[in-house]
N, C-alpha and C positions, 0 to 999 in steps of 0.2 A: 512290528519294533521300527520299522520305517516312517510308520505314517506317527507312531509316536515322537521319535527326530525329527521329525519336520516342524510338528506342532514346540517341540522344547523349540528348538532352533529361531522360529519366527517369533516366540513370545519374548524370549530374549536378547532379537534385535530390536523387538519392539518396547521392551522396558530401557534400554540402555538409550534409545530415542528421546523419551517419554524422560528421561533424566539430562539431557542435553537440550530439550526445549526448555525448562527449568531456565536454563543460563542466557538464553538468546543464542543466536547465532554470530560468530565470531567472526572478524576481517582484520585484517591489516596484519600486521607483525611488531614487534619490540615498543617504542616509544605510541605507534599509529594501532597501537591496537584498538578495536570496540568494537561494543557487541550490538546491535537491534533485536528487540524482544517482540517477537510476535503472536498474534493470539488465533486460534484456530479460528476459521467461520465457517460451520458446518451446516448439517440441514439444506442439504442439495437440494436443485428442484422444487423448491420452494413457492408456492402463486405469488404473483408480481404485489406490489402493492396499486393501486390504479389512484391515491389520493395524492399524489407527488410531484413531483420534476427532475426526471424525467415520466412522463405515463405510459405505457406502465415501466414499472422500476423496479429491482431488488430479485429477479431470477436470475441464479448461477447456477449453471447446472452439474457443478461440480465444488469437492469441498477447496478451500484453500484459506494463506494466509494475511494477515495484515500486520502492519505494525501497530504495535500500542501505542508507540508515541509518535509526531513527530522526530522529522530527520532533525538534528542539531547540526548549529555550526560547528562542532568541535571534531563531527562527523566526515562531514563535508574539507574541513582543514586536514586531517589524516590521508583522507582518499586523495585530496591536491598532491600533498606529499610523495605518497606513494607512483601515484597515477600520473602524476602531472597533467594533469583533468587541465588546471588552470579556471575551474571556475570561481567566479566571484560572488558577493554577497556582505548583506548587513553585516555591522560587527558591532554586537552587545553584549555577545557572554558564551564563553562557552556549551553553557547547557541551554541556551535558547534556542526557540528554531531558526532556521535557516532559511533567510529570507532573502528578498531581490534575487533568486534562485530562477530563473526561466523555465522552460517544460525543458526547452535541449537540453541544459546544464540538468536538470534532474536526470533526464534519459539517459545524459554522460555518467551521473553518478552512477546508475541503478546499470550502465553495461559495468562498470566497475568492478561492482559489486559479482559479477557475474563470471565474469571473467580473473578476477583475483583466485576467484575458489572454483577454477575450473571447469565455468561453465560457457553454456553459449551466450552472447549479449543479445539483450531483449530485441535492442532497436539499432537501426542501419543506419551508419553515416560512414559516406565515401572516405572521410580523412580524420586519423587516428591518432594522440599522442606524439611526436616528433615526426609527426610528415610535416612539409614546408603549406603554408596556406592554413595550416590548421584552425579551427576556431572551436570553443567550449559551446557558443551559442550558436552554430548551424545545423538549419535543419536535419531534418532524418530525411532517408530516401523508404522509399515502399518494399518490402518486402518482394520477393517474386516466385514464380512458380518453382524457376531453377534451384532457388535458396533451399535445406535443408532445413527443415522449421519451416517452413511455409505455410500460412493459414490464410486460407481462402473467406474468414470469415473474421480476419482482421487482421490485414494488410501490414498495421504500425509492431506489434507483436511477433517474436518467433517465438514459437510456442514450444520450442528444445531450453528455452530461459529456463532458469530456477526464480529471479527475483524480477521484477517488473513496478511499475503504477497501477496503480489499481483504478482497473475500467470503472465508468459510470454507477454501475449496478454493483460491482463489489465494492465499491466507497459508497453508497446506498446501503447495502442489505448488513456493512458492518458494521454503521453509524444508527441507522432506525429501526433494524427487524428483533426480533426479542424473543429468541429461543424456546424459551420457556412458557410464554402464553401463547405464541406464534399469532404475532400479530406487529403491525410497523406502526410505532411511535412516530409523532411530530420533531419531535427535540432528538438528541443523539444521549440524554442523558435517560433513555427509557419511559420519559411521558410525556402527554400530549398540552403539557405547562414548560410556558418558559420556565429555563434555568435560571435559578439565585445568579447575578452580578457575582462576582468575585475577583481581585485581582490577581491572586495564586489559588492554589493549594489543592484538595482531591475530594473535598465532602460529597458527598454521594448528591445529585441535583443541580449543581454547581457550573458556571462557566464562566469566561475569563470575555466579557466581551462589556457593553452598556457605557463607553467613556472609560476605560480602565488606561494605564498610565503610558501602557506597551504589555507586549505581549510576556508570559512566564514562561519560566525553565521549561521544558517538555516536557518535564515529569510531577508537573504543578500544574499542570491547564486543566483544572476540574472535575468534574465524578467524572465515570466512568459509561459504557453506553455497554448496555446488556451483555453485549461480549467479549466487553472488556476492553476495548478502546479509551485512550485517552484527548480530548481535546478537536475529536469531532465537528464539535460545537465550540467557537469562540476561538483566542486565540490569535490562529492568524488562516486565510485562506489555504485552501489547501488543491493541488494541480488533479484532477482525472488526468488520466491516458485518453480515454475518448474525448473527439472534436463535439465542441458544442452542436455542432447539427448530427453527432452518434454516427458519422460516417466511417471516419479515418480512411479516408482516400486521396487526399492532398495537402499533407504538411506541408508545404509552402504558403500557403493560401489561408487554409482552415484555422478559427477562433477554436482554444482551447477551451475547458470545459473547467471550472473554477467553484468551490465551494465551500463550505461550512462557518462562516462569517470569519470577524475578524476580532480582536480587543477593543475596538471602538466604534462598534458597528450596535446596532440593535437588534431585538432579537428576532425576526424577518426573516435576518441573514443564514440563522442558524437553526433554520424550519426545512424539513423534506419538501418543500415544496419552490426554496431558492436555490435558484442555480445559475451563473452568471461564466461571461465570458471574457479572456482577455486572447491576446494575439503572442503563439506558444517564441516567441523572440522576449517580450518585455518583462525587466528584468523590476519589480516593484517589491517596495520595503515591505508588504502587507500579504507575500503571498510565501506559501514555501511546499513540503509533500511532505508523502508518509510514502514508505515504498510495500507492495504485498509480495507473493512469495505462492510456486507450490505447496502442497501440504508435504507439511515432515513425515519422513520415511516411515515413522508409527503407523499415521493414518494409512499408509500405503500396505503395511506391510500387515494392518488387521483388517483392512479390507479385502486382502488378499487369502488371511483365514480363515475369514467367512468362505471365499471361492474353496479354498480346500476343503472345506468341510460341507459345505453342497454337495462339490464331486462324488467325495466320498458316502455321502448317503445316496444320492446317486447307482454309484457303483452298488452298493450293499441292495 
């Protein structure tokens, strides 16, 4: 009876979580509420791709989620209003990707996603909004062994945070890996052939690049990757969490990794072989970002159900 009740509870909780996922994660309040839609990137521990940049690339040991779309201008505006973040950006329209946002400002936004929902900040800043001398574009500090959530393998990201910028490998896997065929493609539309350039839209095999007049709305930024992300090829460049040198050790002097191409680039910048760098304080009107997250509760619950089943079989 106890076992039956345990599985019933786990299944009920998992069902609720899957329902919540369909509507994305909600942030803010009142007129400043917004959702971020996530897709789950599973297939943990798969062999890396050895044909792209970095080499090897794409191996992630645990499931995670990544934003289906780039972060929009209105999301930044609402977080600024509620959190006093002071993030500046280009103004093209509420549903356009937020650009002219530095890596440091993107990290501030991610921290607000965490703290506004009761989670731990992902990145360590000396000053917070409201402190004298606060700057949204200040460099982060490294987490140290005395900090809760310290991860010796990544001194930038706090392991207790729910939301964070995608690492080089997390971004790469979401863009180029096909969980159905088990292969990495050259382009983030599930193909080794360059996408068809478009000004906007959602047709399969398309991307916003090759001399378009500007970025499309985040939900009209081309065809999806095999996992279901949009705009990882074209539209705007996106910050990775990872330094260009893959070290994550000197935030004040390291160049940040950026990839994905942009609306006026050629197809080469959309490919798995292309990765470029910019200073984390650069605020450029062609660089935006998307957010990643730990797995939804249902993923963890289903894993727990599998573990419980294994333990019960062993007990018998």
